[in-house]
KOLFILO-32203 format. One line per field, with one value per residue: residue number from 1; residue in one letter; x, y, z of N, C-alpha, C, O in turn. Coordinates in nm, 3 decimals, decimal comma, always signed. Example, Ala and Ser with C-alpha at 12.3 -4.5 7.8 and 13.67 -1.06 7.14 Angstrom:
2
bake = [1; 2]
romi = [A; S]
nX = [+1,319; +1,285]
nY = [-0,569; -0,225]
nZ = [+0,780; +0,708]
caX = [+1,230; +1,367]
caY = [-0,450; -0,106]
caZ = [+0,780; +0,714]
cX = [+1,320; +1,290]
cY = [-0,330; +0,003]
cZ = [+0,780; +0,787]
oX = [+1,424; +1,341]
oY = [-0,332; +0,114]
oZ = [+0,846; +0,804]
This chain:
179
bake = [1; 2; 3; 4; 5; 6; 7; 8; 9; 10; 11; 12; 13; 14; 15; 16; 17; 18; 19; 20; 21; 22; 23; 24; 25; 26; 27; 28; 29; 30; 31; 32; 33; 34; 35; 36; 37; 38; 39; 40; 41; 42; 43; 44; 45; 46; 47; 48; 49; 50; 51; 52; 53; 54; 55; 56; 57; 58; 59; 60; 61; 62; 63; 64; 65; 66; 67; 68; 69; 70; 71; 72; 73; 74; 75; 76; 77; 78; 79; 80; 81; 82; 83; 84; 85; 86; 87; 88; 89; 90; 91; 92; 93; 94; 95; 96; 97; 98; 99; 100; 101; 102; 103; 104; 105; 106; 107; 108; 109; 110; 111; 112; 113; 114; 115; 116; 117; 118; 119; 120; 121; 122; 123; 124; 125; 126; 127; 128; 129; 130; 131; 132; 133; 134; 135; 136; 137; 138; 139; 140; 141; 142; 143; 144; 145; 146; 147; 148; 149; 150; 151; 152; 153; 154; 155; 156; 157; 158; 159; 160; 161; 162; 163; 164; 165; 166; 167; 168; 169; 170; 171; 172; 173; 174; 175; 176; 177; 178; 179]
romi = [M; S; F; L; K; L; D; R; I; S; F; V; L; I; L; F; V; T; A; I; L; G; V; S; G; C; F; N; G; T; L; P; P; S; P; S; P; P; P; V; P; P; T; G; T; G; S; S; D; A; L; L; P; S; A; S; V; A; Q; V; D; S; G; G; K; A; N; T; D; Q; S; T; A; W; P; T; E; A; E; A; V; A; T; I; L; K; I; E; H; A; I; N; A; S; E; T; N; K; S; I; W; K; V; T; D; F; R; H; E; V; K; S; V; K; F; G; Q; K; T; T; Q; K; Q; M; H; F; G; S; D; A; I; T; V; Y; P; V; K; I; L; Y; T; Q; I; T; D; Y; E; N; K; P; S; T; R; V; E; A; G; A; D; G; V; W; F; L; Y; R; D; S; F; G; E; W; T; G; K; Y; G; N; E]
nX = [-2,792; -2,535; -2,375; -2,394; -2,236; -1,961; -1,618; -1,448; -1,248; -1,313; -1,560; -1,494; -1,335; -1,523; -1,691; -1,509; -1,449; -1,705; -1,749; -1,551; -1,636; -1,883; -1,818; -1,669; -1,868; -2,026; -1,900; -1,894; -1,667; -1,479; -1,297; -1,402; -1,344; -1,048; -1,034; -1,004; -0,713; -0,693; -0,793; -0,554; -0,506; -0,524; -0,239; -0,074; +0,110; +0,064; +0,212; +0,287; +0,472; +0,438; +0,289; +0,420; +0,452; +0,577; +0,575; +0,427; +0,141; +0,228; +0,495; +0,531; +0,630; +0,553; +0,648; +0,596; +0,769; +0,906; +0,982; +1,262; +1,424; +1,279; +1,148; +1,340; +1,483; +1,581; +1,390; +1,451; +1,580; +1,420; +1,189; +1,108; +1,047; +0,847; +0,653; +0,575; +0,476; +0,260; +0,094; +0,047; -0,064; -0,303; -0,443; -0,431; -0,493; -0,743; -1,073; -1,260; -1,113; -1,057; -1,312; -1,416; -1,208; -1,120; -0,889; -0,645; -0,404; -0,152; +0,163; +0,509; +0,828; +1,120; +1,367; +1,563; +1,665; +1,695; +1,795; +1,719; +1,941; +1,893; +1,645; +1,318; +1,069; +0,726; +0,384; +0,161; -0,108; -0,409; -0,451; -0,302; -0,004; +0,331; +0,545; +0,831; +0,969; +1,091; +1,264; +1,255; +1,373; +1,240; +1,270; +1,067; +0,877; +0,542; +0,337; +0,054; -0,189; -0,457; -0,793; -0,904; -0,730; -0,393; -0,112; +0,004; +0,285; +0,423; +0,650; +0,758; +0,809; +1,018; +0,955; +0,913; +0,914; +0,904; +0,766; +0,829; +0,692; +0,610; +0,300; +0,022; +0,027; +0,280; +0,361; +0,518; +0,431; +0,339; +0,359; +0,340; +0,519; +0,659; +0,973]
nY = [-6,182; -6,140; -6,113; -5,844; -5,716; -5,524; -5,446; -5,141; -5,067; -5,217; -5,105; -4,835; -4,882; -4,991; -4,767; -4,591; -4,720; -4,726; -4,454; -4,386; -4,538; -4,421; -4,153; -4,192; -4,296; -4,077; -3,936; -4,105; -4,262; -4,083; -3,781; -3,440; -3,194; -2,993; -2,640; -2,407; -2,212; -1,855; -1,627; -1,472; -1,133; -0,979; -0,852; -0,591; -0,715; -0,982; -1,107; -1,203; -1,062; -0,794; -0,784; -0,763; -0,749; -0,527; -0,333; -0,041; +0,094; +0,314; +0,256; +0,060; -0,007; +0,005; -0,236; -0,427; -0,475; -0,408; -0,076; -0,001; +0,218; +0,444; +0,343; +0,285; +0,509; +0,771; +1,049; +1,385; +1,672; +1,894; +1,765; +1,629; +1,841; +1,973; +1,773; +1,742; +1,998; +2,003; +1,805; +1,908; +2,155; +2,081; +1,993; +2,198; +2,435; +2,396; +2,422; +2,406; +2,484; +2,742; +2,858; +2,814; +2,885; +3,115; +3,129; +3,281; +3,246; +2,995; +2,878; +2,762; +2,771; +2,629; +2,481; +2,278; +1,977; +1,638; +1,331; +0,986; +0,714; +0,474; +0,296; +0,190; -0,052; -0,002; -0,008; +0,167; +0,209; +0,102; -0,242; -0,295; -0,421; -0,393; -0,140; -0,009; +0,273; +0,610; +0,760; +1,091; +1,367; +1,666; +1,988; +2,260; +2,568; +2,635; +2,871; +3,055; +3,266; +3,479; +3,612; +3,770; +3,784; +3,785; +3,645; +3,305; +3,114; +2,802; +2,570; +2,279; +1,926; +1,834; +1,629; +1,392; +1,188; +1,217; +0,983; +0,909; +0,803; +0,655; +0,702; +0,530; +0,653; +0,730; +0,961; +1,150; +1,100; +1,104; +1,019; +1,128; +1,035; +0,816; +0,646]
nZ = [+2,193; +2,253; +2,035; +1,970; +2,144; +2,143; +2,156; +2,235; +2,047; +1,820; +1,764; +1,702; +1,479; +1,301; +1,270; +1,146; +0,901; +0,791; +0,762; +0,573; +0,352; +0,316; +0,249; +0,015; -0,140; -0,186; -0,386; -0,596; -0,615; -0,710; -0,668; -0,619; -0,879; -0,872; -0,797; -1,067; -1,161; -1,093; -1,352; -1,571; -1,618; -1,941; -2,117; -2,301; -2,471; -2,450; -2,263; -1,927; -1,788; -1,734; -1,509; -1,270; -0,917; -0,801; -0,990; -1,101; -1,278; -1,423; -1,442; -1,623; -1,940; -2,295; -2,387; -2,199; -1,991; -1,666; -1,583; -1,452; -1,399; -1,313; -1,087; -0,896; -0,840; -0,623; -0,500; -0,613; -0,435; -0,493; -0,591; -0,361; -0,183; -0,332; -0,333; -0,059; -0,016; -0,192; -0,079; +0,183; +0,119; -0,002; +0,218; +0,423; +0,289; +0,189; +0,043; +0,247; +0,478; +0,395; +0,392; +0,655; +0,843; +0,733; +0,570; +0,375; +0,247; +0,216; +0,280; +0,258; +0,420; +0,355; +0,551; +0,578; +0,407; +0,441; +0,331; +0,393; +0,486; +0,361; +0,170; +0,283; +0,380; +0,384; +0,486; +0,315; +0,276; +0,430; +0,450; +0,224; +0,058; +0,186; +0,058; -0,121; +0,022; +0,044; +0,285; +0,409; +0,582; +0,643; +0,739; +0,805; +0,782; +0,833; +0,699; +0,753; +0,630; +0,727; +0,686; +0,893; +1,112; +1,252; +1,068; +1,103; +1,214; +1,198; +1,313; +1,155; +1,094; +1,255; +1,429; +1,295; +0,993; +0,641; +0,424; +0,112; -0,199; -0,517; -0,679; -0,840; -1,083; -1,130; -1,007; -0,745; -0,409; -0,062; +0,292; +0,626; +0,912; +1,165; +1,194]
caX = [-2,752; -2,392; -2,306; -2,397; -2,136; -1,834; -1,526; -1,435; -1,162; -1,391; -1,664; -1,430; -1,292; -1,643; -1,731; -1,412; -1,469; -1,833; -1,731; -1,474; -1,722; -1,988; -1,761; -1,634; -1,993; -2,080; -1,834; -1,890; -1,530; -1,390; -1,296; -1,446; -1,231; -0,989; -1,070; -0,907; -0,641; -0,759; -0,750; -0,451; -0,555; -0,444; -0,149; -0,063; +0,194; +0,032; +0,306; +0,250; +0,583; +0,395; +0,210; +0,509; +0,387; +0,640; +0,565; +0,300; +0,092; +0,312; +0,629; +0,532; +0,632; +0,472; +0,703; +0,553; +0,873; +0,906; +1,076; +1,327; +1,490; +1,192; +1,104; +1,448; +1,552; +1,538; +1,342; +1,545; +1,540; +1,308; +1,071; +1,066; +0,983; +0,723; +0,558; +0,515; +0,398; +0,135; +0,012; +0,006; -0,151; -0,436; -0,510; -0,440; -0,551; -0,862; -1,189; -1,321; -1,035; -1,073; -1,443; -1,436; -1,104; -1,089; -0,750; -0,626; -0,283; -0,078; +0,292; +0,615; +0,969; +1,196; +1,494; +1,662; +1,617; +1,794; +1,746; +1,759; +2,057; +1,848; +1,499; +1,256; +0,941; +0,617; +0,247; +0,113; -0,254; -0,464; -0,482; -0,215; +0,128; +0,437; +0,615; +0,955; +0,950; +1,215; +1,249; +1,315; +1,349; +1,232; +1,235; +1,007; +0,783; +0,412; +0,288; -0,086; -0,246; -0,601; -0,865; -0,941; -0,634; -0,254; -0,056; +0,068; +0,404; +0,437; +0,767; +0,712; +0,903; +1,120; +0,913; +0,878; +0,980; +0,816; +0,794; +0,788; +0,679; +0,538; +0,164; -0,008; +0,048; +0,421; +0,385; +0,562; +0,338; +0,400; +0,288; +0,424; +0,511; +0,782; +1,040]
caY = [-6,045; -6,133; -6,070; -5,698; -5,662; -5,496; -5,366; -5,004; -5,062; -5,269; -5,007; -4,723; -4,931; -5,001; -4,629; -4,536; -4,784; -4,679; -4,314; -4,388; -4,588; -4,321; -4,038; -4,230; -4,316; -3,946; -3,888; -4,217; -4,308; -3,979; -3,657; -3,328; -3,129; -2,880; -2,515; -2,361; -2,093; -1,732; -1,585; -1,369; -1,025; -0,966; -0,738; -0,546; -0,802; -1,121; -1,157; -1,169; -0,990; -0,662; -0,796; -0,771; -0,682; -0,401; -0,239; +0,029; +0,115; +0,412; +0,206; -0,045; +0,054; -0,066; -0,368; -0,518; -0,492; -0,303; +0,032; +0,007; +0,346; +0,532; +0,282; +0,272; +0,637; +0,856; +1,179; +1,495; +1,762; +1,975; +1,679; +1,602; +1,963; +1,995; +1,671; +1,773; +2,121; +1,966; +1,731; +1,998; +2,260; +2,021; +1,981; +2,323; +2,544; +2,342; +2,512; +2,403; +2,572; +2,880; +2,911; +2,810; +2,956; +3,237; +3,122; +3,348; +3,193; +2,894; +2,856; +2,701; +2,811; +2,507; +2,508; +2,175; +1,850; +1,533; +1,201; +0,870; +0,639; +0,364; +0,284; +0,099; -0,108; +0,046; -0,024; +0,304; +0,211; -0,008; -0,362; -0,316; -0,475; -0,295; -0,099; +0,064; +0,416; +0,686; +0,850; +1,224; +1,456; +1,802; +2,088; +2,372; +2,651; +2,653; +3,009; +3,065; +3,400; +3,477; +3,737; +3,849; +3,775; +3,783; +3,521; +3,215; +3,042; +2,678; +2,490; +2,143; +1,830; +1,791; +1,513; +1,278; +1,167; +1,199; +0,863; +0,938; +0,689; +0,687; +0,649; +0,448; +0,732; +0,764; +1,088; +1,137; +1,132; +1,061; +1,025; +1,173; +0,941; +0,785; +0,523]
caZ = [+2,211; +2,277; +1,913; +1,965; +2,233; +2,075; +2,236; +2,185; +1,928; +1,707; +1,735; +1,634; +1,349; +1,217; +1,237; +1,053; +0,771; +0,742; +0,720; +0,449; +0,246; +0,294; +0,178; -0,122; -0,211; -0,224; -0,507; -0,692; -0,628; -0,761; -0,592; -0,701; -0,948; -0,800; -0,863; -1,167; -1,115; -1,137; -1,485; -1,579; -1,704; -2,062; -2,128; -2,439; -2,552; -2,424; -2,165; -1,790; -1,726; -1,691; -1,387; -1,156; -0,806; -0,767; -1,101; -1,109; -1,414; -1,490; -1,457; -1,724; -2,072; -2,394; -2,410; -2,096; -1,891; -1,565; -1,607; -1,322; -1,378; -1,237; -0,963; -0,799; -0,822; -0,513; -0,547; -0,595; -0,327; -0,543; -0,596; -0,223; -0,131; -0,406; -0,291; +0,071; -0,029; -0,258; +0,019; +0,290; +0,065; -0,023; +0,348; +0,498; +0,209; +0,123; +0,040; +0,380; +0,565; +0,349; +0,431; +0,801; +0,917; +0,658; +0,524; +0,246; +0,182; +0,291; +0,214; +0,338; +0,410; +0,381; +0,617; +0,542; +0,353; +0,465; +0,285; +0,473; +0,437; +0,278; +0,156; +0,378; +0,337; +0,470; +0,437; +0,300; +0,279; +0,507; +0,374; +0,109; +0,088; +0,209; -0,063; -0,097; +0,041; +0,055; +0,399; +0,396; +0,695; +0,590; +0,839; +0,734; +0,855; +0,767; +0,719; +0,715; +0,636; +0,749; +0,656; +1,009; +1,223; +1,203; +1,014; +1,199; +1,169; +1,274; +1,276; +1,130; +1,039; +1,349; +1,507; +1,210; +0,864; +0,524; +0,347; -0,025; -0,290; -0,641; -0,684; -0,958; -1,204; -1,138; -0,939; -0,607; -0,302; +0,062; +0,418; +0,736; +1,024; +1,237; +1,146]
cX = [-2,602; -2,316; -2,308; -2,296; -2,004; -1,742; -1,505; -1,353; -1,239; -1,497; -1,607; -1,386; -1,410; -1,691; -1,638; -1,433; -1,601; -1,822; -1,655; -1,562; -1,832; -1,937; -1,728; -1,760; -2,055; -2,022; -1,825; -1,747; -1,434; -1,399; -1,345; -1,326; -1,179; -1,025; -0,962; -0,836; -0,712; -0,708; -0,646; -0,503; -0,467; -0,354; -0,138; +0,015; +0,162; +0,125; +0,260; +0,363; +0,540; +0,318; +0,299; +0,449; +0,449; +0,627; +0,428; +0,262; +0,185; +0,453; +0,640; +0,528; +0,556; +0,525; +0,664; +0,657; +0,868; +1,015; +1,146; +1,396; +1,407; +1,161; +1,214; +1,519; +1,494; +1,483; +1,453; +1,497; +1,420; +1,180; +1,017; +0,992; +0,850; +0,615; +0,494; +0,433; +0,262; +0,041; -0,040; -0,087; -0,292; -0,514; -0,535; -0,501; -0,673; -0,974; -1,259; -1,246; -1,050; -1,205; -1,461; -1,336; -1,060; -0,941; -0,741; -0,505; -0,217; +0,050; +0,393; +0,747; +1,050; +1,332; +1,601; +1,592; +1,728; +1,732; +1,798; +1,876; +2,017; +1,696; +1,448; +1,124; +0,833; +0,485; +0,187; -0,038; -0,303; -0,498; -0,393; -0,080; +0,225; +0,507; +0,744; +0,924; +1,086; +1,200; +1,325; +1,275; +1,354; +1,186; +1,184; +0,914; +0,657; +0,364; +0,146; -0,133; -0,398; -0,662; -0,875; -0,848; -0,493; -0,212; +0,004; +0,186; +0,422; +0,558; +0,721; +0,827; +1,006; +1,084; +0,877; +0,956; +0,873; +0,862; +0,739; +0,787; +0,603; +0,400; +0,144; +0,015; +0,193; +0,457; +0,431; +0,449; +0,402; +0,307; +0,389; +0,408; +0,645; +0,841; +1,026]
cY = [-6,033; -6,089; -5,917; -5,634; -5,646; -5,422; -5,230; -4,995; -5,111; -5,168; -4,887; -4,762; -4,942; -4,862; -4,568; -4,591; -4,736; -4,535; -4,308; -4,433; -4,487; -4,202; -4,076; -4,255; -4,185; -3,899; -3,995; -4,262; -4,204; -3,857; -3,543; -3,260; -3,013; -2,751; -2,472; -2,237; -1,967; -1,689; -1,473; -1,258; -1,011; -0,842; -0,702; -0,641; -0,949; -1,184; -1,118; -1,096; -0,853; -0,666; -0,813; -0,694; -0,546; -0,297; -0,173; +0,047; +0,209; +0,360; +0,096; +0,020; -0,034; -0,206; -0,469; -0,545; -0,378; -0,202; +0,061; +0,139; +0,435; +0,474; +0,275; +0,402; +0,714; +0,986; +1,283; +1,582; +1,847; +1,893; +1,651; +1,722; +1,987; +1,896; +1,705; +1,901; +2,091; +1,898; +1,826; +2,108; +2,206; +2,011; +2,118; +2,439; +2,494; +2,446; +2,517; +2,496; +2,719; +2,938; +2,915; +2,899; +3,084; +3,243; +3,189; +3,295; +3,093; +2,865; +2,799; +2,775; +2,688; +2,545; +2,406; +2,050; +1,748; +1,399; +1,091; +0,798; +0,526; +0,367; +0,190; +0,049; -0,063; +0,014; +0,116; +0,317; +0,088; -0,125; -0,387; -0,372; -0,360; -0,265; -0,027; +0,212; +0,480; +0,786; +0,981; +1,307; +1,598; +1,894; +2,211; +2,449; +2,663; +2,794; +3,016; +3,208; +3,389; +3,612; +3,828; +3,837; +3,768; +3,645; +3,436; +3,147; +2,921; +2,602; +2,345; +2,056; +1,777; +1,661; +1,391; +1,278; +1,159; +1,073; +0,886; +0,811; +0,735; +0,624; +0,571; +0,522; +0,778; +0,896; +1,062; +1,178; +1,083; +1,068; +1,061; +1,075; +0,925; +0,656; +0,413]
cZ = [+2,233; +2,152; +1,898; +2,057; +2,157; +2,169; +2,168; +2,056; +1,806; +1,666; +1,658; +1,494; +1,253; +1,177; +1,132; +0,912; +0,709; +0,690; +0,588; +0,333; +0,214; +0,216; +0,035; -0,205; -0,257; -0,357; -0,614; -0,719; -0,682; -0,671; -0,680; -0,766; -0,865; -0,873; -0,961; -1,115; -1,165; -1,273; -1,476; -1,669; -1,827; -2,056; -2,275; -2,527; -2,533; -2,323; -2,026; -1,718; -1,674; -1,560; -1,265; -1,039; -0,773; -0,877; -1,101; -1,255; -1,489; -1,515; -1,561; -1,860; -2,171; -2,423; -2,305; -1,989; -1,791; -1,596; -1,475; -1,297; -1,286; -1,099; -0,857; -0,772; -0,704; -0,570; -0,530; -0,480; -0,369; -0,549; -0,456; -0,165; -0,200; -0,363; -0,157; +0,065; -0,092; -0,158; +0,126; +0,239; +0,044; +0,107; +0,409; +0,420; +0,132; +0,125; +0,175; +0,475; +0,524; +0,397; +0,583; +0,873; +0,846; +0,619; +0,388; +0,172; +0,275; +0,214; +0,312; +0,318; +0,450; +0,438; +0,578; +0,491; +0,373; +0,426; +0,376; +0,408; +0,342; +0,268; +0,265; +0,320; +0,436; +0,403; +0,434; +0,304; +0,352; +0,415; +0,254; +0,154; +0,116; +0,078; -0,024; -0,088; +0,068; +0,170; +0,380; +0,518; +0,640; +0,703; +0,765; +0,827; +0,771; +0,801; +0,665; +0,735; +0,646; +0,712; +0,778; +1,130; +1,167; +1,151; +1,125; +1,133; +1,259; +1,221; +1,262; +1,079; +1,136; +1,420; +1,422; +1,080; +0,757; +0,453; +0,207; -0,109; -0,413; -0,637; -0,813; -1,089; -1,219; -1,074; -0,796; -0,514; -0,174; +0,181; +0,525; +0,852; +1,092; +1,184; +1,244]
oX = [-2,549; -2,206; -2,229; -2,273; -1,944; -1,787; -1,544; -1,390; -1,231; -1,522; -1,667; -1,399; -1,399; -1,730; -1,684; -1,434; -1,608; -1,879; -1,693; -1,562; -1,870; -2,006; -1,756; -1,758; -2,127; -2,090; -1,755; -1,711; -1,316; -1,501; -1,331; -1,215; -1,254; -1,044; -0,843; -0,893; -0,782; -0,592; -0,650; -0,540; -0,345; -0,391; -0,188; -0,010; +0,227; +0,116; +0,200; +0,351; +0,599; +0,285; +0,257; +0,399; +0,380; +0,667; +0,326; +0,341; +0,216; +0,524; +0,749; +0,434; +0,501; +0,452; +0,696; +0,635; +0,830; +1,126; +1,095; +1,425; +1,460; +1,148; +1,183; +1,608; +1,372; +1,525; +1,538; +1,384; +1,328; +1,073; +0,896; +0,887; +0,751; +0,497; +0,372; +0,331; +0,160; -0,078; -0,159; -0,180; -0,390; -0,637; -0,649; -0,554; -0,703; -0,969; -1,312; -1,307; -1,054; -1,211; -1,518; -1,375; -0,971; -0,876; -0,818; -0,501; -0,224; +0,045; +0,367; +0,772; +1,049; +1,402; +1,715; +1,478; +1,841; +1,629; +1,908; +1,907; +2,094; +1,628; +1,525; +1,075; +0,847; +0,474; +0,164; -0,090; -0,244; -0,567; -0,406; -0,048; +0,203; +0,527; +0,763; +0,862; +1,181; +1,131; +1,441; +1,157; +1,459; +1,076; +1,250; +0,878; +0,663; +0,353; +0,120; -0,118; -0,459; -0,592; -0,856; -0,885; -0,475; -0,271; +0,049; +0,187; +0,433; +0,567; +0,652; +0,927; +1,077; +1,173; +0,816; +1,049; +0,766; +0,980; +0,618; +0,871; +0,541; +0,384; +0,239; +0,022; +0,225; +0,572; +0,389; +0,380; +0,511; +0,195; +0,508; +0,296; +0,734; +0,769; +1,076]
oY = [-5,922; -6,035; -5,864; -5,514; -5,745; -5,343; -5,211; -4,921; -5,050; -5,149; -4,843; -4,684; -4,905; -4,842; -4,500; -4,515; -4,709; -4,500; -4,230; -4,370; -4,471; -4,154; -4,000; -4,236; -4,182; -3,829; -3,977; -4,295; -4,235; -3,835; -3,548; -3,267; -2,944; -2,751; -2,497; -2,164; -1,971; -1,712; -1,391; -1,284; -1,029; -0,740; -0,774; -0,648; -1,034; -1,304; -1,012; -1,069; -0,802; -0,561; -0,873; -0,583; -0,459; -0,182; -0,241; +0,018; +0,186; +0,413; +0,045; +0,093; -0,137; -0,287; -0,587; -0,631; -0,266; -0,239; +0,139; +0,171; +0,494; +0,550; +0,261; +0,406; +0,721; +1,029; +1,271; +1,565; +1,869; +1,944; +1,650; +1,706; +2,019; +1,932; +1,699; +1,913; +2,148; +1,929; +1,825; +2,148; +2,277; +2,020; +2,151; +2,533; +2,544; +2,544; +2,621; +2,577; +2,808; +3,054; +3,011; +2,981; +3,154; +3,347; +3,158; +3,298; +3,104; +2,831; +2,787; +2,834; +2,648; +2,630; +2,443; +2,020; +1,768; +1,359; +1,101; +0,819; +0,487; +0,432; +0,120; +0,104; -0,084; +0,010; +0,176; +0,425; -0,020; -0,109; -0,490; -0,370; -0,246; -0,354; +0,011; +0,270; +0,414; +0,886; +0,982; +1,314; +1,645; +1,879; +2,261; +2,402; +2,698; +2,830; +2,988; +3,265; +3,302; +3,713; +3,949; +3,878; +3,746; +3,543; +3,488; +3,124; +2,934; +2,573; +2,293; +2,106; +1,682; +1,589; +1,296; +1,356; +1,102; +1,057; +0,884; +0,723; +0,841; +0,508; +0,549; +0,459; +0,855; +0,941; +0,965; +1,277; +1,025; +1,117; +1,028; +1,036; +1,009; +0,568; +0,303]
oZ = [+2,232; +2,161; +1,820; +2,051; +2,114; +2,252; +2,052; +1,965; +1,700; +1,547; +1,560; +1,400; +1,136; +1,061; +1,040; +0,815; +0,589; +0,587; +0,500; +0,226; +0,098; +0,125; -0,057; -0,326; -0,356; -0,433; -0,713; -0,832; -0,698; -0,605; -0,802; -0,713; -0,796; -0,995; -0,940; -1,033; -1,266; -1,306; -1,384; -1,784; -1,818; -1,997; -2,362; -2,647; -2,594; -2,299; -2,008; -1,599; -1,579; -1,505; -1,166; -1,059; -0,722; -0,858; -1,100; -1,345; -1,606; -1,600; -1,585; -1,893; -2,132; -2,479; -2,319; -1,904; -1,825; -1,633; -1,394; -1,182; -1,192; -1,003; -0,739; -0,686; -0,687; -0,678; -0,442; -0,433; -0,290; -0,515; -0,435; -0,104; -0,135; -0,356; -0,144; +0,132; -0,051; -0,154; +0,158; +0,310; +0,069; +0,107; +0,444; +0,480; +0,023; +0,198; +0,214; +0,544; +0,609; +0,438; +0,634; +0,957; +0,895; +0,634; +0,297; +0,049; +0,398; +0,096; +0,432; +0,213; +0,567; +0,384; +0,549; +0,527; +0,328; +0,482; +0,430; +0,291; +0,255; +0,348; +0,330; +0,221; +0,556; +0,280; +0,539; +0,331; +0,339; +0,314; +0,189; +0,273; +0,075; -0,005; +0,092; -0,177; +0,108; +0,155; +0,340; +0,552; +0,595; +0,755; +0,675; +0,935; +0,653; +0,918; +0,548; +0,843; +0,584; +0,706; +0,766; +1,240; +1,047; +1,187; +1,228; +1,012; +1,381; +1,101; +1,350; +1,028; +1,103; +1,466; +1,472; +1,059; +0,778; +0,424; +0,186; -0,092; -0,414; -0,597; -0,888; -1,195; -1,309; -1,084; -0,733; -0,537; -0,179; +0,172; +0,516; +0,886; +1,078; +1,135; +1,221]
């Protein structure tokens, strides 16, 4: 029985060698193949240049190159105002608000528009990457008319910034928040 007495180092060494031989025996001396890279979606020209992460569908022309003119240009003052009016109108003058709160009209009076000094990177949707956004401070009055009560006027825009960006279709959209 003395031959079964092993010191700790010998025992660990035997376990290690056995494990190595056991693992290599599982693969018949070869390792399993590595997974293949994910397939690249086809583009119109067969080039992957159109798959730039910063290029949206609308910013890619038929040649497969990113159209940088549209993606790097700041919105005009008229585009910025029209964008926030479109977003706010969809919320405040929705069919639900019209039926529940008896809203008859919703409009804005814009007082001032001030563009940020530089673009910034923000995550606009949960789980998505940060994108370039254009900060705009727009002070305006929201005017809501009702069927059964007087109109209301709410001053808005003083406590935050609109972050404007282009959506997948090349249209300006935005979100209201703080820098």
